[in-house]
N, C-alpha and C positions, 0 to 999 in steps of 0.2 A: 533458226539455222544452230544457234547455240544449243538448243536443248538435242537437233538431231548428233553435232557433234559429240556432245556427251556422252550418249547412246552410244553412239560407233566407238567411242574410247572406254566404255564400259565392256561391252563386248569385247574388244580388243585385250584388257585387263584382265577378265575371266580366263579368255585362252590363253594368255600369256602367264595367269597365275598359275594354268596347270602344266603347260609346259617349262615352266622355271620352278616344278616341286622339287626338283632337283637343280641348285642355284649354277649358274655358269658364271667362271672367272677366266681372266684372261691369265691371271699368276696362277695357274693350276699347277703350275711345275713345283709350286713352292707347299700348298695347301693339298697335295694327293690325300692325306689322313682322311680329308673331308668327302672323299670318295670312295677310299678303302682303308679298313680298319687294322688290315694285315703292313700298312706301313708304320702303325708303332712301333718307336724305337729304331727308323730305322737309318737316321741320322745320327745314331752310337751315342748321342748327348742330348741331355734338354734344348727341345727347340720348339719355342714359341712365338708366335705372333698375331699380327689383327691385319685383315683385308676389308677394303670400304668399296663397295661399289655404286655407283648412281649414274642411272641411266635419264641424257637432258629428252625432255619432250615437247620442246620449242614453248618453255615457260610453261605451261600447263600442269597443273598438280595432278597427284596421281602416279606421277613416274618410279617406276621401279627402282627401288635401293635395297642394297643386300648387306649385311657385315658379319663378316666368319670371322669369330676369336676362337685359335686351336693350339694345344702345347702335347707334348708326347715327349716320350724318354725310355730308356732301357732300363730295365729291371731283374732282379736275379742273374746276377753278372752276364746279362744280356743276352741271357735266352729267351728273355720274353719282352713286351714292349707294352708300353699302356699311356693311354692317349683321351684326350677331350678335344670335343666341338661346341661350340655355341653357334648358330645360326641367327639371325634376326632377317627377315625378307618383308618390304611392304610394298603392293602394287594395289593401287585401287582402292577398295576398301578393306583389303584383306591383307592381317600383320600376321604373320607366320612366325613361332619363334621356336625352338629345337634346341635340344641339348642332349649329345653323345658322348658315352662312355667306350672306349674300344680297348681290344686287348691282342695281342697278336704273340702266337707262338713261334719263335725263329729255330730254325734248323739251319747249322752251319757246315760248309764243306769245305776242302781245300780251296787256295785261291783266291779267299776272301769271298766266295758265294753264299749266300744266305738264302733260305727262302723261309717264307712265313705264312703262317694260314692263321686269318682275325675274325675276329666276329665285333660286332657293336651293339649294344643295345640304347635306343634312342626315344626321348619324350619329347612328343609334338606337340604342340597350341597354336591353333588358326583364331584370328578373331577378325570377324567381318562386322564392320559401322554402316549399317544403311543407310543411318542419320546424316553422312556427309555428301548423299547425294540426293537426297529427297529436296533438302534448300536450295540445293541449285536447280533442280529440274521443276519438278511439280510435287507444294506438300499433300498435295490432293489426291496422287496417281497411286492408287491402292495396289496396284499391278508389281508395284517397289516393296520391297521389306520397308518398315518402323521397328526396327529394333538392333540391337547388338547380339549377336551370336559368337559363342566359343565351345573348341571343342576339343578334349585331349585326347589323344592316342601315343601306342607305347608301338614300336616298331621293333626288327632285328636286322642285322643286313651282315653277309659275312662276305670275305675275300681273300684272295691270296697273292702275294707278292715274291719278285727276284726279282734281287739285286747282288752286284758287285761294283769294281770300282769303277768301272767304264759301261755300265747296261743296267735297266730295270726295266720290269714288266708287271703288270697287274690287272687283275680283273676281279670284279665285282659287282655283288649287288647291294646297294646301300638300303634298301627297304623291301624286304618280302614276304612282309605281310599285307595282305589285303584288308585292310580296314580305311577305309575313306575318311578324310579329314572334312572335306568339302560336300554341302549336298549334291545329289546325284544331278548333272549336267549333260544328260543327255551320251554323247559319244564320248565325252571327256570325262576319262576317268583314271584314276591310279591303281587300279586292282589290277594293272599290267607291270610287271616287274621294270625297271631300267638296266641295263646291266652296262659297266665303265669298263671298255679295255684302255690303259694306259703305257706307253712304252716311249723310251729315250735312252740316247748314250752322249758320252763323252768321246769327240774327237778332236787331240792334239794336233794343232795346225803348224807347230815349231819344235824343234829337239829341245828346246828348254823349258816348253809347256807353258811360256807366256801366254800364249794365244789358244783358246780352245773354243771348238764348234760346238752348241747342244741341242741337237733337234728333238722333237719330242713332240708325240699325239695321241688326244685322248679321242676316244670314240665313245658316244652311247646308242645304245640299242633299244628301243623301245616299239613293239609295232602298232603303239595306237598315235605313233609321232613321226614326224618325219625324219630324215636320216639326219644325224648332227656329229660334226666332227670340228675338234678345234689343232690345228696344228702351228707350231711354234719354231722359229730357226733362230739361236742366240747366240752370239759373240761373248765370249766372256775373257776379259782380258786382265793378267797379272792374278787371277782368282780375286777381283776385285766387284770391276766394272764391268756392267753386261749389259749389251744390246740388243734387242730384238724385234722381229717381227712376226704376226701372228695372222691366221686367220680362218673365224669362225663361217664353216658351209654354210654360204646362202646369204650372211648374216652381216661380216663385218672386216674391213681390215685393220689390223692393230699394230699400234707401236709400245715399246716397251722399255724402260729403263731401271734397272736397279743398282745397288752400289753397297758392296760387302765393307764393313770398316772393322779394321784390326782387333778392337774391343769386342767383336762378336754382334755387333748390331748391322741390321742392312735395312736398306728402306728403297721403295721403288714407287715410278709409276708408270702407268700405262692409259693409253687412249685408245678407242675404238672410233672408228668410223664407219657408219651405217650405209650398205650395199644394197641392201634386199627393199620392199616396197616399202617399209618402215621409215623408210628415207624421211617421207613426205609430214611422218609425224614427229620425228624425234633425230637430233643431229650424230648422235653419236652417245658412247659411255666413258667412263674414267673409272681409274681403281688406283688406291694410293695404298701401298705396304707398310708396316713397320713391323721388323722381326729381331727375335734375339736367339742368339745362338749363347747356350752357357757354357765356360770354359769346364774340360776336364782334365787332370791331371795324371791319368791314367790310362786314356784312350789315345794318346798320341795325335790330338786333331787340333790343329791352330787355324783351319777355315771350314767353311761349312760344306759338308758333304752333299753336293747335289744330286747324289746317287747313293 
């Protein structure tokens, strides 16, 4: 029974590794750069942060864990933006590390409207250790691998992003090159590009601006994968405390909390409650976030610009 359970979990891990080749975050409002290089410099100041995501699998080993470190800032008198992204993603026997450099050319219009066109260059490495499984299942099972494999690839990704004080929208393809990091596993292939569309707005709820509603949506399209969408609805209080709810389509319902301190530091916690069939194996996920918006003397920004 234990062997059958481990085999089933392995199969699930492989499928998840493909579907999570573009990591999913509940705090996607804060790390949009991870999905769209044109976001680089959009906060008008140096903005950096770390997000850690952990999925509980009822105490079983091999649960997905993802960490994202990002930083971006405007350059060339804010006519361009530079950014960097690092991702560490572990699930089952696979460990993925990626490092991306992002560039955005920013076109300014009247009314603080900005259109940016971006490009990212990403180096990815995946390491598969079959020895973690063989000892638990069957040391003499020749159908399983018996070594450690490693692959490294370069990929490129374009994006476009529009924003003003109350609205943003972006479209991107983080990976356009058909170079597989993994062995061919039948129908699961990352040779089909994943498109990302993100949009959101700020809706003031009172005249003084102390209460704001921040709805945002992220949609993913990949012809080899099921429909994927994350919808957030956040309440921002005094430009500091944010309370939110989210829904990952056919996956989970989520709650999130973040606080923006006056010195530029912000911290957050999100908890996902699984509602799909995976609830039999996992009780949900959690994310923690810590970031810092660096002060800027000449940009007249006192608080984080969410858009």
